[in-house]
C-alpha angles and dihedrals in degrees: 000000000000120000116269091241091059093046090049092052093047091049090050091050091052091046092048093050093049093044092050090054090057105030104023131241095307094073118112118211117200128187113232113174134345136189136186135185148118115308108216096203098042093039094222141093112272130198119198125190126189116203137183123218119213127190133161119270118252135213107276123188113205118207116210134180128233093281096049099259116142108244101167148345145212116218104198093191091059091065091061122094091022090158119179109276137162116283120272117252122232092258091050092052093045090050094050092048092046091050091057108105089200099064118071117260113264094029112161131215114240103175142001136198135168125218141156116286124234091251098038130275123071137294129202113220114203128186108215130190125197145154107267125181089263094050135270110352138181130213136187107226120194116201125195099228097204095047096034092223132128111253096184145359112199125179117238110215122226094263092053093045092054096047 
């Protein structure tokens, strides 16, 4: 068995590499707690490492309606590092939309288009429809293709949704 210090460092290297793919080189990965020992079910020695990821905050515009409810947002940091990447498949887009905790569960994708981002690279624009507390609602969701993150969710009002 390798020493815990070596396992900790290897786990940190893996976490750093994966975090940089998603958040860019500015992310800080910090080891929190670790444990190792014999796993009775697996019949082998297991090492577990908990880590925290830290990155700087970005400018976030919050969109609210007339009664102060949050109905959308624009994450300016998410537009950065939108390097050219292969297009997202249908399952990828559905997964990213479904993972958003902002959009209602069961939201469906109505339309998709790809275009250049404001800082280079490409964005995927997706029109999404879902059952919100105020009734059926539509949103325009912009996804940074390279980073696979949502850059903005903007409500589409009834007149835009019909046209």
